[in-house]
SEPA-845251 format. One record per residue: residue number from 1; residue in three letters; x, y, z of N, C-alpha, C in turn. Coordinates in nm, 2 decimals, decimal comma, m for minus. Layout:
<recs>
{nr: NUM	rest: ALA	nxx: X	nyy: Y	nzz: Z	caxx: X	cayy: Y	cazz: Z	cxx: X	cyy: Y	czz: Z} .
...
</recs>
This chain:
<recs>
{nr: 1	rest: MET	nxx: 0,37	nyy: m3,29	nzz: m1,07	caxx: 0,49	cayy: m3,35	cazz: m1,02	cxx: 0,52	cyy: m3,24	czz: m0,94} .
{nr: 2	rest: ILE	nxx: 0,49	nyy: m3,21	nzz: m0,80	caxx: 0,57	cayy: m3,13	cazz: m0,73	cxx: 0,68	cyy: m3,14	czz: m0,62} .
{nr: 3	rest: GLN	nxx: 0,80	nyy: m3,09	nzz: m0,66	caxx: 0,91	cayy: m3,13	cazz: m0,56	cxx: 0,95	cyy: m3,00	czz: m0,46} .
{nr: 4	rest: ILE	nxx: 1,00	nyy: m3,01	nzz: m0,33	caxx: 1,02	cayy: m2,88	cazz: m0,24	cxx: 1,09	cyy: m2,96	czz: m0,20} .
{nr: 5	rest: ARG	nxx: 1,24	nyy: m2,84	nzz: m0,25	caxx: 1,36	cayy: m2,84	cazz: m0,17	cxx: 1,39	cyy: m2,76	czz: m0,09} .
{nr: 6	rest: ASN	nxx: 1,50	nyy: m2,83	nzz: 0,02	caxx: 1,55	cayy: m2,69	cazz: 0,15	cxx: 1,42	cyy: m2,70	czz: 0,26} .
{nr: 7	rest: VAL	nxx: 1,35	nyy: m2,80	nzz: 0,24	caxx: 1,24	cayy: m2,78	cazz: 0,38	cxx: 1,29	cyy: m2,80	czz: 0,51} .
{nr: 8	rest: PRO	nxx: 1,28	nyy: m2,72	nzz: 0,62	caxx: 1,37	cayy: m2,71	cazz: 0,71	cxx: 1,36	cyy: m2,85	czz: 0,81} .
{nr: 9	rest: PRO	nxx: 1,44	nyy: m2,92	nzz: 0,89	caxx: 1,38	cayy: m3,01	cazz: 0,93	cxx: 1,27	cyy: m3,01	czz: 1,03} .
{nr: 10	rest: ASP	nxx: 1,28	nyy: m2,91	nzz: 1,14	caxx: 1,17	cayy: m2,91	cazz: 1,22	cxx: 1,01	cyy: m2,88	czz: 1,14} .
{nr: 11	rest: LEU	nxx: 1,06	nyy: m2,85	nzz: 1,01	caxx: 0,91	cayy: m2,81	cazz: 0,96	cxx: 0,88	cyy: m2,91	czz: 0,89} .
{nr: 12	rest: HIS	nxx: 0,95	nyy: m2,99	nzz: 0,85	caxx: 0,92	cayy: m3,16	cazz: 0,80	cxx: 0,87	cyy: m3,26	czz: 0,90} .
{nr: 13	rest: ALA	nxx: 0,95	nyy: m3,25	nzz: 1,00	caxx: 0,88	cayy: m3,31	cazz: 1,14	cxx: 0,73	cyy: m3,29	czz: 1,19} .
{nr: 14	rest: LEU	nxx: 0,73	nyy: m3,17	nzz: 1,21	caxx: 0,59	cayy: m3,09	cazz: 1,22	cxx: 0,50	cyy: m3,15	czz: 1,12} .
{nr: 15	rest: LEU	nxx: 0,52	nyy: m3,12	nzz: 1,01	caxx: 0,41	cayy: m3,18	cazz: 0,91	cxx: 0,42	cyy: m3,31	czz: 0,89} .
{nr: 16	rest: THR	nxx: 0,50	nyy: m3,39	nzz: 0,92	caxx: 0,47	cayy: m3,55	cazz: 0,97	cxx: 0,40	cyy: m3,59	czz: 1,05} .
{nr: 17	rest: ASP	nxx: 0,44	nyy: m3,51	nzz: 1,15	caxx: 0,36	cayy: m3,54	cazz: 1,29	cxx: 0,21	cyy: m3,51	czz: 1,23} .
{nr: 18	rest: ARG	nxx: 0,16	nyy: m3,39	nzz: 1,17	caxx: 0,05	cayy: m3,38	cazz: 1,16	cxx: m0,03	cyy: m3,44	czz: 1,06} .
{nr: 19	rest: ALA	nxx: 0,02	nyy: m3,53	nzz: 0,98	caxx: m0,02	cayy: m3,61	cazz: 0,84	cxx: m0,02	cyy: m3,72	czz: 0,97} .
{nr: 20	rest: LYS	nxx: 0,04	nyy: m3,79	nzz: 1,02	caxx: 0,01	cayy: m3,89	cazz: 1,11	cxx: m0,10	cyy: m3,86	czz: 1,20} .
{nr: 21	rest: ALA	nxx: m0,09	nyy: m3,76	nzz: 1,25	caxx: m0,23	cayy: m3,72	cazz: 1,33	cxx: m0,37	cyy: m3,71	czz: 1,29} .
{nr: 22	rest: SER	nxx: m0,39	nyy: m3,74	nzz: 1,14	caxx: m0,49	cayy: m3,73	cazz: 1,03	cxx: m0,49	cyy: m3,84	czz: 1,00} .
{nr: 23	rest: GLY	nxx: m0,40	nyy: m3,93	nzz: 1,00	caxx: m0,38	cayy: m4,07	cazz: 1,01	cxx: m0,39	cyy: m4,07	czz: 0,82} .
{nr: 24	rest: MET	nxx: m0,29	nyy: m3,96	nzz: 0,73	caxx: m0,22	cayy: m4,00	cazz: 0,62	cxx: m0,12	cyy: m4,01	czz: 0,62} .
{nr: 25	rest: ASN	nxx: m0,04	nyy: m4,04	nzz: 0,52	caxx: 0,09	cayy: m4,04	cazz: 0,53	cxx: 0,13	cyy: m3,88	czz: 0,46} .
{nr: 26	rest: LEU	nxx: 0,24	nyy: m3,83	nzz: 0,49	caxx: 0,28	cayy: m3,70	cazz: 0,41	cxx: 0,26	cyy: m3,64	czz: 0,30} .
{nr: 27	rest: SER	nxx: 0,26	nyy: m3,74	nzz: 0,20	caxx: 0,21	cayy: m3,67	cazz: 0,07	cxx: 0,05	cyy: m3,66	czz: 0,08} .
{nr: 28	rest: ASP	nxx: m0,02	nyy: m3,79	nzz: 0,10	caxx: m0,13	cayy: m3,73	cazz: 0,08	cxx: m0,18	cyy: m3,61	czz: 0,17} .
{nr: 29	rest: PHE	nxx: m0,16	nyy: m3,56	nzz: 0,30	caxx: m0,14	cayy: m3,48	cazz: 0,38	cxx: m0,11	cyy: m3,35	czz: 0,28} .
{nr: 30	rest: LEU	nxx: m0,02	nyy: m3,35	nzz: 0,25	caxx: 0,01	cayy: m3,22	cazz: 0,16	cxx: m0,03	cyy: m3,16	czz: 0,06} .
{nr: 31	rest: LYS	nxx: m0,12	nyy: m3,29	nzz: m0,01	caxx: m0,15	cayy: m3,26	cazz: m0,11	cxx: m0,31	cyy: m3,19	czz: m0,06} .
{nr: 32	rest: LYS	nxx: m0,38	nyy: m3,25	nzz: 0,05	caxx: m0,45	cayy: m3,19	cazz: 0,07	cxx: m0,48	cyy: m3,07	czz: 0,12} .
{nr: 33	rest: GLN	nxx: m0,35	nyy: m3,01	nzz: 0,19	caxx: m0,35	cayy: m2,90	cazz: 0,21	cxx: m0,34	cyy: m2,81	czz: 0,10} .
{nr: 34	rest: LEU	nxx: m0,27	nyy: m2,83	nzz: 0,01	caxx: m0,28	cayy: m2,77	cazz: m0,15	cxx: m0,41	cyy: m2,79	czz: m0,16} .
{nr: 35	rest: GLU	nxx: m0,47	nyy: m2,90	nzz: m0,20	caxx: m0,63	cayy: m2,87	cazz: m0,27	cxx: m0,71	cyy: m2,75	czz: m0,17} .
{nr: 36	rest: ARG	nxx: m0,71	nyy: m2,72	nzz: m0,04	caxx: m0,76	cayy: m2,63	cazz: 0,04	cxx: m0,71	cyy: m2,51	czz: 0,05} .
{nr: 37	rest: MET	nxx: m0,57	nyy: m2,49	nzz: 0,01	caxx: m0,54	cayy: m2,36	cazz: m0,04	cxx: m0,55	cyy: m2,28	czz: m0,20} .
{nr: 38	rest: ALA	nxx: m0,57	nyy: m2,38	nzz: m0,27	caxx: m0,62	cayy: m2,33	cazz: m0,42	cxx: m0,77	cyy: m2,31	czz: m0,40} .
{nr: 39	rest: ALA	nxx: m0,86	nyy: m2,38	nzz: m0,33	caxx: m1,00	cayy: m2,36	cazz: m0,32	cxx: m1,01	cyy: m2,21	czz: m0,27} .
{nr: 40	rest: VAL	nxx: m0,89	nyy: m2,17	nzz: m0,24	caxx: m0,94	cayy: m2,03	cazz: m0,17	cxx: m0,93	cyy: m1,88	czz: m0,31} .
{nr: 41	rest: PRO	nxx: m1,00	nyy: m1,83	nzz: m0,34	caxx: m0,92	cayy: m1,73	cazz: m0,46	cxx: m0,88	cyy: m1,64	czz: m0,38} .
{nr: 42	rest: THR	nxx: m0,80	nyy: m1,53	nzz: m0,42	caxx: m0,70	cayy: m1,46	cazz: m0,43	cxx: m0,80	cyy: m1,35	czz: m0,41} .
{nr: 43	rest: ASN	nxx: m0,73	nyy: m1,25	nzz: m0,36	caxx: m0,81	cayy: m1,11	cazz: m0,36	cxx: m0,82	cyy: m1,05	czz: m0,53} .
{nr: 44	rest: ALA	nxx: m0,74	nyy: m1,08	nzz: m0,57	caxx: m0,69	cayy: m1,00	cazz: m0,76	cxx: m0,82	cyy: m1,14	czz: m0,79} .
{nr: 45	rest: GLU	nxx: m0,82	nyy: m1,23	nzz: m0,77	caxx: m0,96	cayy: m1,33	cazz: m0,83	cxx: m1,09	cyy: m1,29	czz: m0,79} .
{nr: 46	rest: ILE	nxx: m1,11	nyy: m1,27	nzz: m0,69	caxx: m1,26	cayy: m1,21	cazz: m0,62	cxx: m1,26	cyy: m1,05	czz: m0,72} .
{nr: 47	rest: PHE	nxx: m1,15	nyy: m1,00	nzz: m0,69	caxx: m1,20	cayy: m0,85	cazz: m0,78	cxx: m1,24	cyy: m0,85	czz: m0,93} .
{nr: 48	rest: ALA	nxx: m1,15	nyy: m0,92	nzz: m0,97	caxx: m1,16	cayy: m0,96	cazz: m1,09	cxx: m1,30	cyy: m1,03	czz: m1,14} .
{nr: 49	rest: GLN	nxx: m1,35	nyy: m1,11	nzz: m1,07	caxx: m1,50	cayy: m1,18	cazz: m1,04	cxx: m1,58	cyy: m1,07	czz: m1,00} .
{nr: 50	rest: VAL	nxx: m1,60	nyy: m1,00	nzz: m0,95	caxx: m1,66	cayy: m0,89	cazz: m0,93	cxx: m1,71	cyy: m0,78	czz: m1,01} .
{nr: 51	rest: GLU	nxx: m1,55	nyy: m0,76	nzz: m1,10	caxx: m1,54	cayy: m0,67	cazz: m1,21	cxx: m1,65	cyy: m0,72	czz: m1,32} .
{nr: 52	rest: ALA	nxx: m1,57	nyy: m0,86	nzz: m1,36	caxx: m1,65	cayy: m0,93	cazz: m1,46	cxx: m1,83	cyy: m0,92	czz: m1,46} .
{nr: 53	rest: ASP	nxx: m1,88	nyy: m0,96	nzz: m1,30	caxx: m2,03	cayy: m0,95	cazz: m1,26	cxx: m2,06	cyy: m0,83	czz: m1,33} .
{nr: 54	rest: ALA	nxx: m2,00	nyy: m0,71	nzz: m1,24	caxx: m2,06	cayy: m0,57	cazz: m1,30	cxx: m2,08	cyy: m0,56	czz: m1,44} .
{nr: 55	rest: LYS	nxx: m1,95	nyy: m0,57	nzz: m1,49	caxx: m1,97	cayy: m0,53	cazz: m1,59	cxx: m2,10	cyy: m0,63	czz: m1,73} .
{nr: 56	rest: ALA	nxx: m2,13	nyy: m0,72	nzz: m1,65	caxx: m2,22	cayy: m0,84	cazz: m1,71	cxx: m2,42	cyy: m0,78	czz: m1,65} .
{nr: 57	rest: GLY	nxx: m2,36	nyy: m0,69	nzz: m1,58	caxx: m2,52	cayy: m0,64	cazz: m1,50	cxx: m2,56	cyy: m0,75	czz: m1,40} .
{nr: 58	rest: LEU	nxx: m2,47	nyy: m0,81	nzz: m1,35	caxx: m2,53	cayy: m0,90	cazz: m1,26	cxx: m2,54	cyy: m0,86	czz: m1,07} .
{nr: 59	rest: LEU	nxx: m2,48	nyy: m0,76	nzz: m1,07	caxx: m2,49	cayy: m0,69	cazz: m0,97	cxx: m2,58	cyy: m0,60	czz: m0,91} .
{nr: 60	rest: PRO	nxx: m2,64	nyy: m0,58	nzz: m0,82	caxx: m2,75	cayy: m0,52	cazz: m0,83	cxx: m2,70	cyy: m0,38	czz: m0,80} .
{nr: 61	rest: GLU	nxx: m2,77	nyy: m0,29	nzz: m0,84	caxx: m2,75	cayy: m0,10	cazz: m0,83	cxx: m2,79	cyy: m0,09	czz: m0,68} .
{nr: 62	rest: ILE	nxx: m2,67	nyy: m0,04	nzz: m0,61	caxx: m2,71	cayy: m0,01	cazz: m0,49	cxx: m2,62	cyy: 0,13	czz: m0,48} .
{nr: 63	rest: SER	nxx: m2,68	nyy: 0,26	nzz: m0,40	caxx: m2,62	cayy: 0,37	cazz: m0,34	cxx: m2,47	cyy: 0,32	czz: m0,28} .
{nr: 64	rest: ARG	nxx: m2,40	nyy: 0,45	nzz: m0,24	caxx: m2,33	cayy: 0,46	cazz: m0,15	cxx: m2,40	cyy: 0,52	czz: m0,07} .
{nr: 65	rest: GLU	nxx: m2,53	nyy: 0,57	nzz: m0,04	caxx: m2,60	cayy: 0,61	cazz: 0,12	cxx: m2,69	cyy: 0,50	czz: 0,13} .
{nr: 66	rest: GLU	nxx: m2,73	nyy: 0,41	nzz: 0,07	caxx: m2,80	cayy: 0,26	cazz: 0,08	cxx: m2,69	cyy: 0,18	czz: 0,16} .
{nr: 67	rest: ILE	nxx: m2,54	nyy: 0,19	nzz: 0,15	caxx: m2,42	cayy: 0,07	cazz: 0,17	cxx: m2,40	cyy: 0,16	czz: 0,30} .
{nr: 68	rest: VAL	nxx: m2,36	nyy: 0,29	nzz: 0,33	caxx: m2,37	cayy: 0,32	cazz: 0,46	cxx: m2,47	cyy: 0,31	czz: 0,58} .
{nr: 69	rest: ALA	nxx: m2,63	nyy: 0,28	nzz: 0,53	caxx: m2,73	cayy: 0,30	cazz: 0,60	cxx: m2,71	cyy: 0,17	czz: 0,63} .
{nr: 70	rest: GLY	nxx: m2,70	nyy: 0,08	nzz: 0,56	caxx: m2,64	cayy: m0,09	cazz: 0,61	cxx: m2,55	cyy: m0,12	czz: 0,71} .
{nr: 71	rest: ILE	nxx: m2,43	nyy: m0,04	nzz: 0,69	caxx: m2,34	cayy: m0,03	cazz: 0,78	cxx: m2,40	cyy: 0,03	czz: 0,95} .
{nr: 72	rest: ARG	nxx: m2,46	nyy: 0,11	nzz: 0,93	caxx: m2,52	cayy: 0,21	cazz: 1,04	cxx: m2,56	cyy: 0,10	czz: 1,10} .
{nr: 73	rest: GLU	nxx: m2,69	nyy: 0,04	nzz: 1,07	caxx: m2,79	cayy: m0,04	cazz: 1,07	cxx: m2,71	cyy: m0,14	czz: 1,16} .
{nr: 74	rest: ASP	nxx: m2,64	nyy: m0,18	nzz: 1,12	caxx: m2,59	cayy: m0,32	cazz: 1,16	cxx: m2,51	cyy: m0,28	czz: 1,30} .
{nr: 75	rest: ARG	nxx: m2,44	nyy: m0,18	nzz: 1,30	caxx: m2,36	cayy: m0,17	cazz: 1,42	cxx: m2,43	cyy: m0,13	czz: 1,52} .
{nr: 76	rest: ASP	nxx: m2,56	nyy: m0,02	nzz: 1,45	caxx: m2,66	cayy: 0,00	cazz: 1,57	cxx: m2,70	cyy: m0,13	czz: 1,63} .
{nr: 77	rest: SER	nxx: m2,72	nyy: m0,24	nzz: 1,59	caxx: m2,80	cayy: m0,36	cazz: 1,61	cxx: m2,68	cyy: m0,43	czz: 1,69} .
{nr: 78	rest: ARG	nxx: m2,56	nyy: m0,42	nzz: 1,72	caxx: m2,50	cayy: m0,48	cazz: 1,83	cxx: m2,53	cyy: m0,41	czz: 1,98} .
</recs>
């Protein structure tokens, strides 16, 4: 159970309106929004996963020069 205190009336009204427009009650609407938010990893989680993948040898070896060349190629194609 999550309880949020001191929600300003204007914010509460806005969220209630959005919930109604989505055909949901406020509780279900907020739950869905929280699920969406939780599904997006934080930068720290992304960096930790990349580090773990690198240590496990799961990432391809690529040189700085290859990275720069790829960026230049992409820019030149625009």
